[in-house]
Every structure is written in structure tokens, then in C-alpha cells.
DOVEXNU-392936 format. One record per residue (C-alpha): residue in one letter; x negated, y, z. Coordinates in steps of 0.1 Angstrom, whole numbers, plus 5000, padded with zeros to 4 digits. Layout:
BEGIN
aXYZ ...
//
This chain:
BEGIN
m885912256904 n884912046934 y885411686921 r884111526953 k886711716973 l889411606949 k888311246952 r888211266991 t891711416992 l893111146969 e891410866989 r893110997020 k896510987002 f895710636990 a894810527025 s898110667039 r900110507011 a902110827005 v905310786985 v905910966952 g907311306952 s906411676956 p904611836985 r906411797018 v907712107037 g905312047066 n902212027045 v903212337025 l904012537057 r900812437074 r898712537043 k900412877041 r899912947078 l896212857076 e895813067045 k897013367065 n894713267095 m897813247118 t898113027149 q901312827154 e902313077182 e901913367157 a903913187130 a906713097154 d906813457166 g909313387193 l911913277168 f911312907173 s909312707198 v905712617190 s906712247196 y909412277170 l907012427144 s904412167152 k906911877146 v907912037113 e904312077102 n903611717110 d906811597092 k908211457123 l911311677121 t913511797093 p913812177097 n917212337099 e918412597074 r917712897096 f914012787101 v913612737064 e915013077056 e912913257082 m909613087073 s910313137035 r910613507042 k907513517065 f905213337041 g906713447008 i907513106995 d910712916988 l910512627012 k913912507000 a912012346971 y910512096995 t913512017017 g917011867013 s918211546997 f916511616963 n913911346956 p911611446928 s910111096924 t912710996898 l912111316878 l908311256880 k908610906867 r910811016838 a908411306830 i905411066829 r907310856803 h908211166782 f904611276783 y903510926773 d906010936744 q904911296736 d908511406737 s908511786742 s912311816739 a912811566768 l910211756789 d912112076783 a915311926797 i913411786827 i911812116835 e915212276836 e916411996860 a913412066884 e914012436883 n917712386891 q916712186922 n914212466932 s911312226928 q908812476914 v905712256917 c907311976897 a908612226872 d905112366867 l903612026864 f906211926837 t905512256820 a901812176818 m902811836802 r905012006777 l902312266767 h899811976762 v902211786740 l902712106719 a898912136716 e898912466735 y895812366754 e894712696768 d898112776783 c898212426797 s894812466813 r895912786830 t899012616844 l897012316856 e894412536874 s897212716893 l898712376903 h895412276919 a896212516948 y899012276958 y896911956953 a896111896990 s899811896999 m900911676970 d901611306975 l899611036957 q901811006926 c902111376920 a898411436926 s897311146903 t899711266876 l898111616878 i894611466875 v895511256844 v897311546826 h894311776834 a891811516821 a893911476789 n893911846784 e890111876790 f889611596764 a891711786739 r889612096746 r886511876740 h885211926775 y884311556778 r882211536809 r884711756828 a887511526817 l885611216827 k884811366862 l888511416867 l889411056858 n886710936881 v888611086909 l891210816904 a888710526905 d889910376938 c893610466935 e894810256906 g896610006927 l899410256936 m899610446903 d902610436880 p901910166853 v902610406825 l900210666841 k897610396845 t897810316807 l897310686800 e894310686823 h892710396804 f893610546770 y891810876778 a889010716797 f888110506766 l888210796741 i886211026765 q883510766771 q883210686734 s882711056727 l880011066753 g878310756738 y879210516766 r880110236742 t879809936765 s881510066796 s884410216776 m885509876763 r887109776796 h889410076793 y890109986757 d891309636767 l893409766796 a895010036774 i895909786747 k897509566774 g899509866786 f900709936751 a901909576748 e904109636778 r905309976767 p904710026730 n903610366716 a902510336680 s900910686678 r898810636709 e897810276700 f896710376665 r894710666680 l893010416703 r892210166676 l891110426651 g889010596678 r887110266683 l886610206646 y885310566642 f882410496665 t882010136652 a881510276617 f878310466627 e876610146638 k878409866619 p880210016589 s880909686572 e882709556603 a884709876606 s885609846569 r886909496573 e889109596603 l890409896584 d891509666556 a893709486581 l895509806590 p898509876567 f898010236557 f901810296554 s902210226591 i899710486603 p901410786620 s901011106600 e899211276628 h896411026625 v896011016587 n893011256588 l891311036614 y892010726593 h890210876563 t887310996584 v886810636595 c887110526559 i884510766546 l882010646573 s882710276568 d882710276530 p881210596515 s881110456480 k884910526477 y884310896484 m881510976460 n883711206439 e885411546443 e888911396437 m888911276473 l889411646484 c892911616469 d895411706496 a897411396488 y894811206509 l894911426539 n897611566562 v897211936554 q900012026578 h898011886607 r894612046603 d893011906634 e889311846641 w889511526620 y890711706589 y887511926591 r885311626602 f886411446571 l885411746549 t881911756565 h881311386558 l882711436522 y880211726517 a877311516531 l878011256504 n878211516476 r875811796485 t874711856449 d878211946438 e878312326438 n882012336429 l882812116459 r880712336482 a882612646471 r886012486477 l884912356511 v883612696522 e887112826515 r888612546536 f886412626566 k887212996566 d890512936585 s889312646607 p890912656642 p888912706674 l889012336682 a887212266649 l884312506656 q881912216660 e882812076626 a882612416610 a879112476626 y878012136613 f879212196578 h877612536576 s874312386589 m874412156558 v875212446535 l872212646550 a869912346550 d867412486524 t867612856535 p865713066560 e868913096581 y869112716588 k866912706619 r868513006635 h872012866628 l871112536645 q869612706675 d872212986680 v875412816669 c875312436665 l873312336696 p875112556721 l878512416709 a877212066711 e875912126746 r879212256757 s881111946745 q878211706751 e879311496721 r876311276715 f876511276677 y876211656674 l873611686701 e871311436685 h871811586650 c870811936663 t867811836683 d866511596656 r866811866629 l865112126650 s862211906660 e861811796623 l861712166613 a859012246639 i856811956628 r857212056591 d856012406600 a853112266621 r854712406653 y853912106673 k854312256708 e857812366698 a858512016685 v857411866718 l859612106737 m862612026716 l862011656720 r861811706757 r865111896756 k866611606737 h865311366763 r866811576792 i870211596774 q870211216769 e869311166806 t872311386815 l874611196792 d873410856805 a873510966842 p876510826862 i879311076866 
//
């Protein structure tokens, strides 16, 4: 994906102060004509004057019904979706709020509204939102990729919504640098963005930058997201934001994270974030988890086996490695781990294999490639540190130097501006 091209296109929309809505008929018609390498004379084909076609393409004239029907037939697209009195801006605004509230039922209804008005681009964008809310990330990704074909003809609000939803989906798929590159496209366009969409942008920007290890720069987005939640409350997203900050704080300042956790009433934590909550707890105060009883499903949300469910189990095992019974139970738990928890499963199995001949190969062939794909700093540093330590232990000093250089290159990539 050409992020620079996306950014330049959005900057042009920002400069022109385009109003919210779906692609205009002139933009769509011009793009279709150019795709077929047709001149305006060839497109008009004697049915209409070139002057008439030119005015329609430049949105200086609203086309009549006969023109719309003829051009729809010629280019194989329903241009009625971009004409008439229907204004999709209201639908888009409502859809953004349903996405913010993670309300898939409301998005279902709004998709039907868009389809009834023949606004297929809006319907597809709302479908992508719904798929993301339902955690169907791969289907959502395919829908979003197809929508990028219409990006150049979208107005500012529609285009910025597409970018935020795409970034959110890439974050959920753990493609963090790709997600951050998408959000950077919006850097100069915040002034005209919908306020709810702006809150979502800061929400995801914070979580993505934290995952990549950009602790300091991410805090600006944290403060702006909290301010947005104050204006339009969303308990689930706000808890996700606060717990996300505490998770990374727990690595460096566990006592501080523990004090802040004590101030959070457990009963008010949304069920979908219970596993994240316990993961933060086990990092901030490990002494509470030095026994097998903490594996009891009463502590975790078993119905929501997300990455945090498995991340908690990896930290639990790290504290109780000598417990053979616990190891056997955890191995069973990881057998049915979902694709999005592959990183946690790989990390867990690396600890299980730590004293075996297969350990090094597992780190090289499984853990490190997964970590490089997501570029999550914690796992990258874990893999490169362990591999360099193994090389030094075996007196393979050249190999150790190469691994340390690889780690240095990875860190430079992570620290480089996006």
C-alpha cells in the first residue's frame, strides 16, 4: 500500500474542504473513464456533447436521468448511487457512532439503509465496520482493501473514516507498523474530522504506539482519547485504554501499576477486558499468582479467549516453571489457541522447550519470525536476547555478534520515524 499517495490524496481533500459524503458522480465517472483509457469524446460517443460530459465530471452540472442510465450501462457501474437527493453524510455520522459503541446490530440496520439508497460504497464501508466489531478481521481486511479502489473519489470524511477503520483492523491483526502508517496519513487533517472519529484515532494511536514501544510520544494520544471519552463516554474503550497503559507501565514500574490497579473497582471492568486486567495484575504483583489455583477459570473470561487470555497463561507459567502439573494443563490450553494468539503460543512453547535441544530452533524458526511480523518490542527483544545468550553459552561468538547486530537493526527500525 502506498501510504505517501494516501496522505497526498487526503491533503488535497483537506485543502479543498470537501464536505462529508460518498464519492460524487463526476469523480466516479472520470475515474472509470480513465481506467478504460477513454477520451471524453469516446465516452460521450455522440450520445451527449463533450462539454456536457466535462461539466458532469467536474461536478459543475447535475446529470439527467438518461445520462446516468447510459453511462452506468457503458461503464458497468450504478451511478445512481452517487446522484439524487440522498445525502450519505447523516448515515456516515451515525455509522461512526455505532462503530465507536461497537454496536453490530445498529450497523446491520444502517447497512440496509445504505443499500436501499443504492449507496454501495457506504454500505461496504459500514459492512467493514460491522465485521471488525464482530472480530471477523480477515473478512474485514478484504472488504477494506476493495474500498481503497474508491479512495481517490471519496470526500474527506468518508476517506478519513476508511483510514481509521483500516488502522483499527490492522491493530487487531497485530500489524502494528502498518496500522501506525495508516494513522499517520491523517496527521494534518484532524481539524475537519468528526469528533468521535478523532477520539477513535487517538485511542488506536496510543495502543499501537505502546505496542511498538513509543512510550513517550503515545501519551499525547492517551490524554486526547481520555478527553474524548469524557465528552462521549464509552466504558469498554476507556477501560481498554487505561488497562493498556497500565500493562506497559507494569513492565517498568510494577509498584506504580499495582497502586493504580487497586484504585480500579474490579466489578466495573467490562467482561471483555477481564483477561487483560489479570494480565496487568500478574505483572504488577506476581506474588499473588505464585500458585496453581490462579488457573481457575473463575479468574478469567473463558468465553472470550483473546490474546490476553493466553498472555496471562504465559506469565503464570513463567512464575511457576517447576510445576509439572501446571505445565501439562497449560499445554492442553494452548492446543486450541486462535490464530491471533500465535505469538503467545510460540512464547509459551519456547519456555517449555527452554532446556531441550529444540529450544534454539523454535526461537529461530517460530518465535522470531512471528515477532518480526508484528514488530512488538517485548517479543522481539525476548527472542534476540535468548538467541544471543545461547550463542555465547556455546562459544559461538560470531553468531552472537550477528544476532546482536540483528537486534540493533530491529531496534533502529522500530525507533525510526514512520
